N, C-alpha and C positions, 0 to 999 in steps of 0.2 A: 183680488187683482183689483185694479186703480179704477177710480169711482170718478173720476173726470179726463176731460182731455188734457188737463192741464199734468195730473197725476201721472198719465200713462207718458207725457213725454218727458217727465223727470225719468222716469223709468228705461225709456227709451235709452235718454243719454245715459246715464251713469252706465249700462249695460252695453254702449257704444265705446265709453273711456274705459270699462274693463276689458273688453275686445283689442281695443287697442293695444294694452299691454300685456299682451302675450305672446311668449317668447320661443315658444316650442310647441308644433304639433305633434300626437303624438295617434297612433292607426288605429282603432275602436271597430271592435264588432261592432254588425246592424243587424237585428237585434240583439242586443247585449246590455251589459251598464259596464259604466267606471270602476268599479274596483275590480272586476274580471278581467278587465282592459290592464289596469296597474298590473293586478297579478301575473299576468301573461307576461310583460315586460320586464317582468321582474322587479319593479317600484317601488311594492309591496309585500308583507308577508303574507302567507294562505291565513286570512282573518278566523281560521275553524282550528287552529294551532296555536298552543301556548298562549300570551299573549300580544300576539300579531294585532288583532280586530282592536286590543287597545292602541296599539302601534298606530294605525291607520284611521282615527277621527278624524285626520286633519282633510280625506276625501270628502268627508259629509260636511265640514265647514267652508268648500268653494263651492263658487259656479264651474258650471262645465259647459266648454261648447263644442259643435261640431259641424265641420264643415263639408260639403260638398259643391264643385264644380257643377255645376247646369249650361248645357247648350240646346238652345231652343230656337227655331226658327217659327214666327209666325206671324202668316198674311197679314194685311189690312185691315182691321177690324176684326180679326180671330184672337180667343181669348183661351188662356190655357187655365187648368186651378195644379196647383201645387197640395198638394194633400200628403198630409201627415199622420204617420200611423204609430203609437205606440208613446209619443212625445209627452212630457209633464205637462199636466193641465193648465199650468201658465208658464207658457214660453213665448218671446217675440224673436224673430225673423228679423235679422239686419243686412237685407238681402239689398245688394247693387243693382242699381238699374231696373227694380222693381217696388213697384209702391207696395207695401203690405203693411196695412195700416195696427195691424194688431191680431195675433193669432191666438185665440181660444178653444179649449178642446173641451169636449164634457164627456163624461162615460155614461153609459145607460144605463 
């Protein structure tokens, strides 16, 4: 986890740059995982058959992004909470129009 505001800012900038390079969004099951989604789409072979697991190592070497459009109407002074369950323990949410300084998740 970043120790300072500068490190967090640098990490945000890196992630925002990576997000800008996305060329294709794929459907995903939630809850779920990237391997299962790619398998369902025919992008990787079944990792439990033959050498398919070796052939799909590239999946773990990439960062994966999820997106969801939200519609929220708040009255003046009203607050809302955006709760993530099952999100990796260190995640950033580059939400537009919302100030989300950082997202920290902890396990009990």
